PDBQT receptor file of N, H, CA, C and O in Angstrom, charges set to zero:
ATOM      1  N   MET A   1      39.009 136.479  86.505  1.00  0.00    +0.000 N 
ATOM      2  CA  MET A   1      39.578 135.619  87.499  1.00  0.00    +0.000 C 
ATOM      3  C   MET A   1      38.734 135.627  88.761  1.00  0.00    +0.000 C 
ATOM      4  O   MET A   1      38.671 134.627  89.477  1.00  0.00    +0.000 OA
ATOM      5  N   ALA A   2      38.087 136.747  89.033  1.00  0.00    +0.000 N 
ATOM      6  H   ALA A   2      38.138 137.559  88.451  1.00  0.00    +0.000 HD
ATOM      7  CA  ALA A   2      37.230 136.822  90.212  1.00  0.00    +0.000 C 
ATOM      8  C   ALA A   2      36.098 135.801  90.115  1.00  0.00    +0.000 C 
ATOM      9  O   ALA A   2      35.728 135.176  91.109  1.00  0.00    +0.000 OA
ATOM     10  N   TYR A   3      35.552 135.639  88.911  1.00  0.00    +0.000 N 
ATOM     11  H   TYR A   3      35.852 136.147  88.104  1.00  0.00    +0.000 HD
ATOM     12  CA  TYR A   3      34.472 134.668  88.722  1.00  0.00    +0.000 C 
ATOM     13  C   TYR A   3      34.965 133.258  89.027  1.00  0.00    +0.000 C 
ATOM     14  O   TYR A   3      34.308 132.505  89.747  1.00  0.00    +0.000 OA
ATOM     15  N   ALA A   4      36.124 132.905  88.478  1.00  0.00    +0.000 N 
ATOM     16  H   ALA A   4      36.658 133.516  87.893  1.00  0.00    +0.000 HD
ATOM     17  CA  ALA A   4      36.683 131.573  88.709  1.00  0.00    +0.000 C 
ATOM     18  C   ALA A   4      36.950 131.352  90.196  1.00  0.00    +0.000 C 
ATOM     19  O   ALA A   4      36.616 130.298  90.738  1.00  0.00    +0.000 OA
ATOM     20  N   ALA A   5      37.544 132.333  90.849  1.00  0.00    +0.000 N 
ATOM     21  H   ALA A   5      37.816 133.189  90.409  1.00  0.00    +0.000 HD
ATOM     22  CA  ALA A   5      37.842 132.216  92.278  1.00  0.00    +0.000 C 
ATOM     23  C   ALA A   5      36.572 132.083  93.096  1.00  0.00    +0.000 C 
ATOM     24  O   ALA A   5      36.522 131.295  94.041  1.00  0.00    +0.000 OA
ATOM     25  N   SER A   6      35.544 132.846  92.745  1.00  0.00    +0.000 N 
ATOM     26  H   SER A   6      35.584 133.486  91.978  1.00  0.00    +0.000 HD
ATOM     27  CA  SER A   6      34.293 132.796  93.517  1.00  0.00    +0.000 C 
ATOM     28  C   SER A   6      33.563 131.474  93.349  1.00  0.00    +0.000 C 
ATOM     29  O   SER A   6      32.673 131.147  94.134  1.00  0.00    +0.000 OA
ATOM     30  N   HIS A   7      33.937 130.717  92.331  1.00  0.00    +0.000 N 
ATOM     31  H   HIS A   7      34.660 130.983  91.693  1.00  0.00    +0.000 HD
ATOM     32  CA  HIS A   7      33.328 129.407  92.116  1.00  0.00    +0.000 C 
ATOM     33  C   HIS A   7      34.267 128.267  92.492  1.00  0.00    +0.000 C 
ATOM     34  O   HIS A   7      34.041 127.119  92.109  1.00  0.00    +0.000 OA
ATOM     35  N   GLY A   8      35.321 128.585  93.241  1.00  0.00    +0.000 N 
ATOM     36  H   GLY A   8      35.504 129.518  93.551  1.00  0.00    +0.000 HD
ATOM     37  CA  GLY A   8      36.186 127.556  93.806  1.00  0.00    +0.000 C 
ATOM     38  C   GLY A   8      37.317 127.062  92.922  1.00  0.00    +0.000 C 
ATOM     39  O   GLY A   8      37.972 126.076  93.263  1.00  0.00    +0.000 OA
ATOM     40  N   ALA A   9      37.564 127.715  91.803  1.00  0.00    +0.000 N 
ATOM     41  H   ALA A   9      37.033 128.515  91.526  1.00  0.00    +0.000 HD
ATOM     42  CA  ALA A   9      38.668 127.267  90.945  1.00  0.00    +0.000 C 
ATOM     43  C   ALA A   9      39.998 127.525  91.652  1.00  0.00    +0.000 C 
ATOM     44  O   ALA A   9      40.194 128.603  92.214  1.00  0.00    +0.000 OA
ATOM     45  N   PRO A  10      40.907 126.562  91.633  1.00  0.00    +0.000 N 
ATOM     46  CA  PRO A  10      42.197 126.763  92.282  1.00  0.00    +0.000 C 
ATOM     47  C   PRO A  10      43.158 127.605  91.444  1.00  0.00    +0.000 C 
ATOM     48  O   PRO A  10      44.107 128.181  91.976  1.00  0.00    +0.000 OA
ATOM     49  N   ALA A  11      42.911 127.678  90.123  1.00  0.00    +0.000 N 
ATOM     50  H   ALA A  11      42.140 127.210  89.691  1.00  0.00    +0.000 HD
ATOM     51  CA  ALA A  11      43.809 128.412  89.228  1.00  0.00    +0.000 C 
ATOM     52  C   ALA A  11      43.091 128.653  87.908  1.00  0.00    +0.000 C 
ATOM     53  O   ALA A  11      42.051 128.055  87.633  1.00  0.00    +0.000 OA
ATOM     54  N   VAL A  12      43.663 129.540  87.095  1.00  0.00    +0.000 N 
ATOM     55  H   VAL A  12      44.508 130.026  87.319  1.00  0.00    +0.000 HD
ATOM     56  CA  VAL A  12      43.219 129.712  85.717  1.00  0.00    +0.000 C 
ATOM     57  C   VAL A  12      44.425 129.489  84.815  1.00  0.00    +0.000 C 
ATOM     58  O   VAL A  12      45.557 129.788  85.195  1.00  0.00    +0.000 OA
ATOM     59  N   GLU A  13      44.179 128.968  83.629  1.00  0.00    +0.000 N 
ATOM     60  H   GLU A  13      43.259 128.725  83.321  1.00  0.00    +0.000 HD
ATOM     61  CA  GLU A  13      45.255 128.673  82.692  1.00  0.00    +0.000 C 
ATOM     62  C   GLU A  13      45.035 129.383  81.364  1.00  0.00    +0.000 C 
ATOM     63  O   GLU A  13      43.911 129.731  81.002  1.00  0.00    +0.000 OA
ATOM     64  N   ALA A  14      46.132 129.588  80.650  1.00  0.00    +0.000 N 
ATOM     65  H   ALA A  14      47.045 129.306  80.944  1.00  0.00    +0.000 HD
ATOM     66  CA  ALA A  14      46.113 130.165  79.313  1.00  0.00    +0.000 C 
ATOM     67  C   ALA A  14      47.121 129.388  78.469  1.00  0.00    +0.000 C 
ATOM     68  O   ALA A  14      48.029 128.748  79.000  1.00  0.00    +0.000 OA
ATOM     69  N   TYR A  15      46.951 129.452  77.161  1.00  0.00    +0.000 N 
ATOM     70  H   TYR A  15      46.214 129.972  76.730  1.00  0.00    +0.000 HD
ATOM     71  CA  TYR A  15      47.796 128.686  76.243  1.00  0.00    +0.000 C 
ATOM     72  C   TYR A  15      48.320 129.585  75.119  1.00  0.00    +0.000 C 
ATOM     73  O   TYR A  15      48.018 129.355  73.948  1.00  0.00    +0.000 OA
ATOM     74  N   PRO A  16      49.105 130.607  75.474  1.00  0.00    +0.000 N 
ATOM     75  CA  PRO A  16      49.596 131.568  74.478  1.00  0.00    +0.000 C 
ATOM     76  C   PRO A  16      50.856 131.076  73.767  1.00  0.00    +0.000 C 
ATOM     77  O   PRO A  16      51.350 129.978  74.024  1.00  0.00    +0.000 OA
ATOM     78  N   VAL A  17      51.359 131.916  72.870  1.00  0.00    +0.000 N 
ATOM     79  H   VAL A  17      50.958 132.808  72.661  1.00  0.00    +0.000 HD
ATOM     80  CA  VAL A  17      52.644 131.676  72.202  1.00  0.00    +0.000 C 
ATOM     81  C   VAL A  17      53.632 132.742  72.661  1.00  0.00    +0.000 C 
ATOM     82  O   VAL A  17      53.239 133.769  73.214  1.00  0.00    +0.000 OA
ATOM     83  N   ASP A  18      54.905 132.491  72.429  1.00  0.00    +0.000 N 
ATOM     84  H   ASP A  18      55.225 131.657  71.979  1.00  0.00    +0.000 HD
ATOM     85  CA  ASP A  18      55.955 133.454  72.785  1.00  0.00    +0.000 C 
ATOM     86  C   ASP A  18      56.700 133.834  71.511  1.00  0.00    +0.000 C 
ATOM     87  O   ASP A  18      57.761 133.279  71.224  1.00  0.00    +0.000 OA
ATOM     88  N   PRO A  19      56.155 134.774  70.746  1.00  0.00    +0.000 N 
ATOM     89  CA  PRO A  19      56.773 135.121  69.464  1.00  0.00    +0.000 C 
ATOM     90  C   PRO A  19      58.114 135.828  69.646  1.00  0.00    +0.000 C 
ATOM     91  O   PRO A  19      58.312 136.541  70.630  1.00  0.00    +0.000 OA
ATOM     92  N   PRO A  20      59.036 135.634  68.700  1.00  0.00    +0.000 N 
ATOM     93  CA  PRO A  20      60.340 136.299  68.799  1.00  0.00    +0.000 C 
ATOM     94  C   PRO A  20      60.247 137.803  68.551  1.00  0.00    +0.000 C 
ATOM     95  O   PRO A  20      61.145 138.556  68.928  1.00  0.00    +0.000 OA
ATOM     96  N   GLY A  21      59.194 138.223  67.935  1.00  0.00    +0.000 N 
ATOM     97  H   GLY A  21      58.464 137.612  67.628  1.00  0.00    +0.000 HD
ATOM     98  CA  GLY A  21      58.983 139.642  67.641  1.00  0.00    +0.000 C 
ATOM     99  C   GLY A  21      57.493 139.938  67.743  1.00  0.00    +0.000 C 
ATOM    100  O   GLY A  21      56.807 139.490  68.662  1.00  0.00    +0.000 OA
ATOM    101  N   ARG A  22      57.030 140.686  66.796  1.00  0.00    +0.000 N 
ATOM    102  H   ARG A  22      57.588 141.050  66.049  1.00  0.00    +0.000 HD
ATOM    103  CA  ARG A  22      55.612 141.046  66.757  1.00  0.00    +0.000 C 
ATOM    104  C   ARG A  22      54.770 139.828  66.405  1.00  0.00    +0.000 C 
ATOM    105  O   ARG A  22      55.132 139.059  65.514  1.00  0.00    +0.000 OA
ATOM    106  N   LEU A  23      53.660 139.649  67.093  1.00  0.00    +0.000 N 
ATOM    107  H   LEU A  23      53.366 140.273  67.817  1.00  0.00    +0.000 HD
ATOM    108  CA  LEU A  23      52.763 138.516  66.866  1.00  0.00    +0.000 C 
ATOM    109  C   LEU A  23      51.920 138.758  65.626  1.00  0.00    +0.000 C 
ATOM    110  O   LEU A  23      51.295 139.810  65.493  1.00  0.00    +0.000 OA
ATOM    111  N   ASP A  24      51.899 137.787  64.715  1.00  0.00    +0.000 N 
ATOM    112  H   ASP A  24      52.406 136.932  64.823  1.00  0.00    +0.000 HD
ATOM    113  CA  ASP A  24      51.066 137.859  63.521  1.00  0.00    +0.000 C 
ATOM    114  C   ASP A  24      49.605 137.983  63.962  1.00  0.00    +0.000 C 
ATOM    115  O   ASP A  24      49.127 137.182  64.765  1.00  0.00    +0.000 OA
ATOM    116  N   LEU A  25      48.914 138.964  63.449  1.00  0.00    +0.000 N 
ATOM    117  H   LEU A  25      49.301 139.614  62.796  1.00  0.00    +0.000 HD
ATOM    118  CA  LEU A  25      47.539 139.224  63.892  1.00  0.00    +0.000 C 
ATOM    119  C   LEU A  25      46.597 138.058  63.664  1.00  0.00    +0.000 C 
ATOM    120  O   LEU A  25      45.583 137.947  64.353  1.00  0.00    +0.000 OA
ATOM    121  N   THR A  26      46.906 137.184  62.714  1.00  0.00    +0.000 N 
ATOM    122  H   THR A  26      47.730 137.274  62.154  1.00  0.00    +0.000 HD
ATOM    123  CA  THR A  26      46.037 136.024  62.508  1.00  0.00    +0.000 C 
ATOM    124  C   THR A  26      46.140 135.038  63.670  1.00  0.00    +0.000 C 
ATOM    125  O   THR A  26      45.269 134.184  63.836  1.00  0.00    +0.000 OA
ATOM    126  N   MET A  27      47.199 135.149  64.477  1.00  0.00    +0.000 N 
ATOM    127  H   MET A  27      47.906 135.843  64.342  1.00  0.00    +0.000 HD
ATOM    128  CA  MET A  27      47.374 134.254  65.627  1.00  0.00    +0.000 C 
ATOM    129  C   MET A  27      47.172 134.976  66.951  1.00  0.00    +0.000 C 
ATOM    130  O   MET A  27      47.379 134.387  68.012  1.00  0.00    +0.000 OA
ATOM    131  N   ALA A  28      46.774 136.230  66.905  1.00  0.00    +0.000 N 
ATOM    132  H   ALA A  28      46.605 136.709  66.043  1.00  0.00    +0.000 HD
ATOM    133  CA  ALA A  28      46.649 137.018  68.134  1.00  0.00    +0.000 C 
ATOM    134  C   ALA A  28      45.573 136.484  69.070  1.00  0.00    +0.000 C 
ATOM    135  O   ALA A  28      45.593 136.775  70.266  1.00  0.00    +0.000 OA
ATOM    136  N   PHE A  29      44.640 135.707  68.541  1.00  0.00    +0.000 N 
ATOM    137  H   PHE A  29      44.624 135.470  67.570  1.00  0.00    +0.000 HD
ATOM    138  CA  PHE A  29      43.569 135.207  69.391  1.00  0.00    +0.000 C 
ATOM    139  C   PHE A  29      44.074 134.306  70.506  1.00  0.00    +0.000 C 
ATOM    140  O   PHE A  29      43.391 134.159  71.520  1.00  0.00    +0.000 OA
ATOM    141  N   VAL A  30      45.253 133.695  70.355  1.00  0.00    +0.000 N 
ATOM    142  H   VAL A  30      45.808 133.814  69.532  1.00  0.00    +0.000 HD
ATOM    143  CA  VAL A  30      45.780 132.832  71.419  1.00  0.00    +0.000 C 
ATOM    144  C   VAL A  30      46.507 133.636  72.489  1.00  0.00    +0.000 C 
ATOM    145  O   VAL A  30      46.734 133.138  73.592  1.00  0.00    +0.000 OA
ATOM    146  N   GLY A  31      46.870 134.869  72.175  1.00  0.00    +0.000 N 
ATOM    147  H   GLY A  31      46.685 135.273  71.279  1.00  0.00    +0.000 HD
ATOM    148  CA  GLY A  31      47.567 135.713  73.132  1.00  0.00    +0.000 C 
ATOM    149  C   GLY A  31      49.071 135.509  73.093  1.00  0.00    +0.000 C 
ATOM    150  O   GLY A  31      49.576 134.514  72.572  1.00  0.00    +0.000 OA
ATOM    151  N   ALA A  32      49.758 136.466  73.651  1.00  0.00    +0.000 N 
ATOM    152  H   ALA A  32      49.348 137.274  74.075  1.00  0.00    +0.000 HD
ATOM    153  CA  ALA A  32      51.222 136.423  73.723  1.00  0.00    +0.000 C 
ATOM    154  C   ALA A  32      51.645 136.237  75.177  1.00  0.00    +0.000 C 
ATOM    155  O   ALA A  32      50.992 136.737  76.093  1.00  0.00    +0.000 OA
ATOM    156  N   LYS A  33      52.733 135.522  75.375  1.00  0.00    +0.000 N 
ATOM    157  H   LYS A  33      53.263 135.116  74.631  1.00  0.00    +0.000 HD
ATOM    158  CA  LYS A  33      53.260 135.250  76.714  1.00  0.00    +0.000 C 
ATOM    159  C   LYS A  33      53.413 136.530  77.527  1.00  0.00    +0.000 C 
ATOM    160  O   LYS A  33      53.062 136.560  78.707  1.00  0.00    +0.000 OA
ATOM    161  N   SER A  34      53.934 137.585  76.907  1.00  0.00    +0.000 N 
ATOM    162  H   SER A  34      54.219 137.560  75.949  1.00  0.00    +0.000 HD
ATOM    163  CA  SER A  34      54.188 138.829  77.640  1.00  0.00    +0.000 C 
ATOM    164  C   SER A  34      52.919 139.394  78.266  1.00  0.00    +0.000 C 
ATOM    165  O   SER A  34      52.964 139.964  79.356  1.00  0.00    +0.000 OA
ATOM    166  N   MET A  35      51.794 139.239  77.587  1.00  0.00    +0.000 N 
ATOM    167  H   MET A  35      51.757 138.776  76.702  1.00  0.00    +0.000 HD
ATOM    168  CA  MET A  35      50.518 139.722  78.112  1.00  0.00    +0.000 C 
ATOM    169  C   MET A  35      50.156 138.977  79.406  1.00  0.00    +0.000 C 
ATOM    170  O   MET A  35      49.705 139.582  80.378  1.00  0.00    +0.000 OA
ATOM    171  N   PHE A  36      50.358 137.673  79.398  1.00  0.00    +0.000 N 
ATOM    172  H   PHE A  36      50.725 137.182  78.608  1.00  0.00    +0.000 HD
ATOM    173  CA  PHE A  36      50.032 136.874  80.575  1.00  0.00    +0.000 C 
ATOM    174  C   PHE A  36      51.065 137.055  81.688  1.00  0.00    +0.000 C 
ATOM    175  O   PHE A  36      50.721 136.982  82.868  1.00  0.00    +0.000 OA
ATOM    176  N   ASP A  37      52.330 137.293  81.319  1.00  0.00    +0.000 N 
ATOM    177  H   ASP A  37      52.609 137.353  80.361  1.00  0.00    +0.000 HD
ATOM    178  CA  ASP A  37      53.344 137.628  82.328  1.00  0.00    +0.000 C 
ATOM    179  C   ASP A  37      52.882 138.830  83.148  1.00  0.00    +0.000 C 
ATOM    180  O   ASP A  37      52.926 138.815  84.378  1.00  0.00    +0.000 OA
ATOM    181  N   ARG A  38      52.440 139.865  82.447  1.00  0.00    +0.000 N 
ATOM    182  H   ARG A  38      52.404 139.878  81.448  1.00  0.00    +0.000 HD
ATOM    183  CA  ARG A  38      52.000 141.098  83.126  1.00  0.00    +0.000 C 
ATOM    184  C   ARG A  38      50.771 140.874  84.003  1.00  0.00    +0.000 C 
ATOM    185  O   ARG A  38      50.537 141.634  84.943  1.00  0.00    +0.000 OA
ATOM    186  N   ALA A  39      49.994 139.850  83.709  1.00  0.00    +0.000 N 
ATOM    187  H   ALA A  39      50.184 139.232  82.945  1.00  0.00    +0.000 HD
ATOM    188  CA  ALA A  39      48.791 139.559  84.500  1.00  0.00    +0.000 C 
ATOM    189  C   ALA A  39      49.067 138.586  85.643  1.00  0.00    +0.000 C 
ATOM    190  O   ALA A  39      48.136 138.152  86.322  1.00  0.00    +0.000 OA
ATOM    191  N   GLY A  40      50.346 138.235  85.868  1.00  0.00    +0.000 N 
ATOM    192  H   GLY A  40      51.103 138.588  85.317  1.00  0.00    +0.000 HD
ATOM    193  CA  GLY A  40      50.701 137.394  87.004  1.00  0.00    +0.000 C 
ATOM    194  C   GLY A  40      50.706 135.898  86.740  1.00  0.00    +0.000 C 
ATOM    195  O   GLY A  40      50.756 135.107  87.682  1.00  0.00    +0.000 OA
ATOM    196  N   PHE A  41      50.656 135.497  85.472  1.00  0.00    +0.000 N 
ATOM    197  H   PHE A  41      50.615 136.140  84.708  1.00  0.00    +0.000 HD
ATOM    198  CA  PHE A  41      50.724 134.075  85.133  1.00  0.00    +0.000 C 
ATOM    199  C   PHE A  41      52.184 133.648  85.090  1.00  0.00    +0.000 C 
ATOM    200  O   PHE A  41      53.081 134.479  84.948  1.00  0.00    +0.000 OA
ATOM    201  N   ARG A  42      52.414 132.334  85.213  1.00  0.00    +0.000 N 
ATOM    202  H   ARG A  42      51.686 131.659  85.328  1.00  0.00    +0.000 HD
ATOM    203  CA  ARG A  42      53.772 131.788  85.082  1.00  0.00    +0.000 C 
ATOM    204  C   ARG A  42      53.723 130.590  84.145  1.00  0.00    +0.000 C 
ATOM    205  O   ARG A  42      52.705 129.903  84.056  1.00  0.00    +0.000 OA
ATOM    206  N   VAL A  43      54.818 130.345  83.453  1.00  0.00    +0.000 N 
ATOM    207  H   VAL A  43      55.644 130.903  83.526  1.00  0.00    +0.000 HD
ATOM    208  CA  VAL A  43      54.894 129.200  82.542  1.00  0.00    +0.000 C 
ATOM    209  C   VAL A  43      55.042 127.930  83.367  1.00  0.00    +0.000 C 
ATOM    210  O   VAL A  43      55.904 127.848  84.243  1.00  0.00    +0.000 OA
ATOM    211  N   VAL A  44      54.197 126.937  83.085  1.00  0.00    +0.000 N 
ATOM    212  H   VAL A  44      53.497 127.004  82.374  1.00  0.00    +0.000 HD
ATOM    213  CA  VAL A  44      54.287 125.659  83.789  1.00  0.00    +0.000 C 
ATOM    214  C   VAL A  44      54.551 124.504  82.827  1.00  0.00    +0.000 C 
ATOM    215  O   VAL A  44      54.706 123.361  83.259  1.00  0.00    +0.000 OA
ATOM    216  N   GLY A  45      54.604 124.794  81.520  1.00  0.00    +0.000 N 
ATOM    217  H   GLY A  45      54.478 125.722  81.169  1.00  0.00    +0.000 HD
ATOM    218  CA  GLY A  45      54.884 123.741  80.552  1.00  0.00    +0.000 C 
ATOM    219  C   GLY A  45      54.601 124.194  79.138  1.00  0.00    +0.000 C 
ATOM    220  O   GLY A  45      54.331 125.367  78.877  1.00  0.00    +0.000 OA
ATOM    221  N   THR A  46      54.670 123.233  78.231  1.00  0.00    +0.000 N 
ATOM    222  H   THR A  46      54.889 122.280  78.442  1.00  0.00    +0.000 HD
ATOM    223  CA  THR A  46      54.326 123.474  76.833  1.00  0.00    +0.000 C 
ATOM    224  C   THR A  46      53.334 122.408  76.401  1.00  0.00    +0.000 C 
ATOM    225  O   THR A  46      53.168 121.386  77.067  1.00  0.00    +0.000 OA
ATOM    226  N   THR A  47      52.685 122.659  75.286  1.00  0.00    +0.000 N 
ATOM    227  H   THR A  47      52.820 123.489  74.745  1.00  0.00    +0.000 HD
ATOM    228  CA  THR A  47      51.763 121.673  74.735  1.00  0.00    +0.000 C 
ATOM    229  C   THR A  47      52.375 121.108  73.459  1.00  0.00    +0.000 C 
ATOM    230  O   THR A  47      53.426 121.566  73.012  1.00  0.00    +0.000 OA
ATOM    231  N   ASP A  48      51.722 120.125  72.882  1.00  0.00    +0.000 N 
ATOM    232  H   ASP A  48      50.868 119.752  73.245  1.00  0.00    +0.000 HD
ATOM    233  CA  ASP A  48      52.137 119.602  71.581  1.00  0.00    +0.000 C 
ATOM    234  C   ASP A  48      51.577 120.471  70.451  1.00  0.00    +0.000 C 
ATOM    235  O   ASP A  48      51.968 120.314  69.294  1.00  0.00    +0.000 OA
ATOM    236  N   ALA A  49      50.673 121.376  70.784  1.00  0.00    +0.000 N 
ATOM    237  H   ALA A  49      50.356 121.503  71.724  1.00  0.00    +0.000 HD
ATOM    238  CA  ALA A  49      50.045 122.241  69.788  1.00  0.00    +0.000 C 
ATOM    239  C   ALA A  49      51.007 123.343  69.363  1.00  0.00    +0.000 C 
ATOM    240  O   ALA A  49      51.863 123.776  70.134  1.00  0.00    +0.000 OA
ATOM    241  N   VAL A  50      50.847 123.782  68.128  1.00  0.00    +0.000 N 
ATOM    242  H   VAL A  50      50.151 123.430  67.502  1.00  0.00    +0.000 HD
ATOM    243  CA  VAL A  50      51.623 124.908  67.620  1.00  0.00    +0.000 C 
ATOM    244  C   VAL A  50      50.675 125.901  66.961  1.00  0.00    +0.000 C 
ATOM    245  O   VAL A  50      49.616 125.530  66.456  1.00  0.00    +0.000 OA
ATOM    246  N   ALA A  51      51.070 127.153  66.976  1.00  0.00    +0.000 N 
ATOM    247  H   ALA A  51      51.931 127.454  67.387  1.00  0.00    +0.000 HD
ATOM    248  CA  ALA A  51      50.322 128.207  66.305  1.00  0.00    +0.000 C 
ATOM    249  C   ALA A  51      51.338 129.023  65.509  1.00  0.00    +0.000 C 
ATOM    250  O   ALA A  51      52.268 129.588  66.083  1.00  0.00    +0.000 OA
ATOM    251  N   SER A  52      51.163 129.084  64.207  1.00  0.00    +0.000 N 
ATOM    252  H   SER A  52      50.407 128.625  63.740  1.00  0.00    +0.000 HD
ATOM    253  CA  SER A  52      52.133 129.757  63.321  1.00  0.00    +0.000 C 
ATOM    254  C   SER A  52      53.547 129.224  63.524  1.00  0.00    +0.000 C 
ATOM    255  O   SER A  52      54.515 129.981  63.454  1.00  0.00    +0.000 OA
ATOM    256  N   GLY A  53      53.664 127.926  63.775  1.00  0.00    +0.000 N 
ATOM    257  H   GLY A  53      52.877 127.311  63.831  1.00  0.00    +0.000 HD
ATOM    258  CA  GLY A  53      54.969 127.299  63.951  1.00  0.00    +0.000 C 
ATOM    259  C   GLY A  53      55.567 127.455  65.332  1.00  0.00    +0.000 C 
ATOM    260  O   GLY A  53      56.652 126.936  65.595  1.00  0.00    +0.000 OA
ATOM    261  N   MET A  54      54.882 128.162  66.224  1.00  0.00    +0.000 N 
ATOM    262  H   MET A  54      54.000 128.584  66.011  1.00  0.00    +0.000 HD
ATOM    263  CA  MET A  54      55.395 128.369  67.589  1.00  0.00    +0.000 C 
ATOM    264  C   MET A  54      54.658 127.451  68.553  1.00  0.00    +0.000 C 
ATOM    265  O   MET A  54      53.442 127.286  68.447  1.00  0.00    +0.000 OA
ATOM    266  N   PRO A  55      55.392 126.845  69.502  1.00  0.00    +0.000 N 
ATOM    267  CA  PRO A  55      54.711 125.993  70.488  1.00  0.00    +0.000 C 
ATOM    268  C   PRO A  55      53.799 126.822  71.381  1.00  0.00    +0.000 C 
ATOM    269  O   PRO A  55      54.108 127.967  71.710  1.00  0.00    +0.000 OA
ATOM    270  N   ARG A  56      52.692 126.242  71.764  1.00  0.00    +0.000 N 
ATOM    271  H   ARG A  56      52.440 125.312  71.497  1.00  0.00    +0.000 HD
ATOM    272  CA  ARG A  56      51.777 126.889  72.699  1.00  0.00    +0.000 C 
ATOM    273  C   ARG A  56      52.259 126.574  74.110  1.00  0.00    +0.000 C 
ATOM    274  O   ARG A  56      52.514 125.416  74.438  1.00  0.00    +0.000 OA
ATOM    275  N   LEU A  57      52.382 127.587  74.928  1.00  0.00    +0.000 N 
ATOM    276  H   LEU A  57      52.175 128.528  74.661  1.00  0.00    +0.000 HD
ATOM    277  CA  LEU A  57      52.807 127.437  76.320  1.00  0.00    +0.000 C 
ATOM    278  C   LEU A  57      51.606 127.130  77.199  1.00  0.00    +0.000 C 
ATOM    279  O   LEU A  57      50.467 127.428  76.840  1.00  0.00    +0.000 OA
ATOM    280  N   VAL A  58      51.869 126.535  78.344  1.00  0.00    +0.000 N 
ATOM    281  H   VAL A  58      52.794 126.293  78.636  1.00  0.00    +0.000 HD
ATOM    282  CA  VAL A  58      50.848 126.407  79.382  1.00  0.00    +0.000 C 
ATOM    283  C   VAL A  58      51.237 127.406  80.463  1.00  0.00    +0.000 C 
ATOM    284  O   VAL A  58      52.304 127.296  81.067  1.00  0.00    +0.000 OA
ATOM    285  N   MET A  59      50.367 128.380  80.702  1.00  0.00    +0.000 N 
ATOM    286  H   MET A  59      49.501 128.470  80.212  1.00  0.00    +0.000 HD
ATOM    287  CA  MET A  59      50.630 129.382  81.732  1.00  0.00    +0.000 C 
ATOM    288  C   MET A  59      49.504 129.329  82.751  1.00  0.00    +0.000 C 
ATOM    289  O   MET A  59      48.336 129.159  82.400  1.00  0.00    +0.000 OA
ATOM    290  N   ARG A  60      49.868 129.476  84.006  1.00  0.00    +0.000 N 
ATOM    291  H   ARG A  60      50.817 129.614  84.291  1.00  0.00    +0.000 HD
ATOM    292  CA  ARG A  60      48.882 129.342  85.091  1.00  0.00    +0.000 C 
ATOM    293  C   ARG A  60      49.023 130.491  86.082  1.00  0.00    +0.000 C 
ATOM    294  O   ARG A  60      50.117 130.983  86.360  1.00  0.00    +0.000 OA
ATOM    295  N   ARG A  61      47.878 130.889  86.597  1.00  0.00    +0.000 N 
ATOM    296  H   ARG A  61      46.990 130.489  86.371  1.00  0.00    +0.000 HD
ATOM    297  CA  ARG A  61      47.863 131.830  87.717  1.00  0.00    +0.000 C 
ATOM    298  C   ARG A  61      47.039 131.193  88.820  1.00  0.00    +0.000 C 
ATOM    299  O   ARG A  61      45.843 130.947  88.658  1.00  0.00    +0.000 OA
ATOM    300  N   ASP A  62      47.696 130.927  89.950  1.00  0.00    +0.000 N 
ATOM    301  H   ASP A  62      48.667 131.127  90.082  1.00  0.00    +0.000 HD
ATOM    302  CA  ASP A  62      46.999 130.347  91.097  1.00  0.00    +0.000 C 
ATOM    303  C   ASP A  62      46.095 131.402  91.719  1.00  0.00    +0.000 C 
ATOM    304  O   ASP A  62      46.428 132.586  91.761  1.00  0.00    +0.000 OA
ATOM    305  N   LEU A  63      44.960 130.951  92.194  1.00  0.00    +0.000 N 
ATOM    306  H   LEU A  63      44.689 129.989  92.160  1.00  0.00    +0.000 HD
ATOM    307  CA  LEU A  63      43.991 131.848  92.805  1.00  0.00    +0.000 C 
ATOM    308  C   LEU A  63      44.002 131.684  94.328  1.00  0.00    +0.000 C 
ATOM    309  O   LEU A  63      44.294 130.606  94.845  1.00  0.00    +0.000 OA
ATOM    310  N   PRO A  64      43.685 132.752  95.024  1.00  0.00    +0.000 N 
ATOM    311  CA  PRO A  64      43.689 132.669  96.503  1.00  0.00    +0.000 C 
ATOM    312  C   PRO A  64      42.558 131.805  97.023  1.00  0.00    +0.000 C 
ATOM    313  O   PRO A  64      42.420 131.632  98.234  1.00  0.00    +0.000 OA
TER     314      PRO A  64
């Protein structure tokens, strides 16, 4: 995030899933919502994309 901020980005986004339980390792590359929650991101929407039947969230962290 420091790199993005130092180059003038207003925010960074991620597109994880929110699994009801343990995330299937074949889909782990997209990340889990809880991981981004802990990093200070917030949900701002959903996409039309799905991963393992779960909608992909749009999560954003605003940069200073």
